[in-house]
N, C-alpha and C positions, 0 to 999 in steps of 0.2 A: 669667626670663632664664637661658639655659642656659650651661653651661661647656664649653669645647672641651677634649676629653680627648685627641684625636689625630686623625689623618687617615688615610684609606685610599686607596690608589691601585690601580686595576684596569687590568690590561693584557690586552686581549682578543686572543688569537692568531687567525690566519685560520681554523683548523679550529673553534675555539670560536665564532667569529662565524657560520660556516656552520651549525653545529649549532643555534645560537640562531635564526637566520633560518628554518631548516627547521622547527624546533619551532613558531615563530609562524605560518608559512604553513600547516603541517599542521593545527594546532588552531584557527587563526583562519579558514581558508578551506576546506581539504580536508575536515575532519571535518563541518562543517555542511553542506557540499555533498553529501557522501555520505549524511548523514542525510535531507536533503531529497529526494534521488533515491529513496532506499529508501522513504520514506513515500509518495511519488507512485506508485511501483510497487505498493505494497500497496493504496493506494486504488483504482488502476485494476483490480487483481485483484479486489478486493471488489465493484466495480461490475460487472465482467464476470461473476462468479459469481452475483451477484444477478439479472442479466439472464437468464443461462442457466437459473436456477431458475424465474424467472417464465415463460419460454418453455416449459420442460418442464411446469410446472403447467398452463399454458393448453392445451398439446397433450394432456395427460392428461384434462383436463376435456372437450375436444372429442371425444376417443375415447370417453369414458364416455357423453357425450350421444348420440353416433352409435349406440353399442350400445343405449342405451335406446330411441332412435327406431326402430331395426330391430326390437327385441323388441316394441314397441307395434304396428308394422306387421304383424308376424307374428300377434299376438293379434287384430288387426282382421280379417286374412284368415281366421283360424280361426273367428271369430264369424260371418263372412259365408258361409263355405263349409260 
């Protein structure tokens, strides 16, 4: 069982209340929202870069295959001619 030593009274002025509400809104709503938006943007960028890399790799493979087919056609023509 505790002993009462004294009491404290707080008087919150208007500017202090406004600062407290701003602090709570910023760290409770604003900052998590900013972090969520940033993470979504990074994830979308990651997906876009991955897609571009895959398309570039496929295009490069197609080009190499086409070059190989052309060289084989030329070899076949040289053997026949």
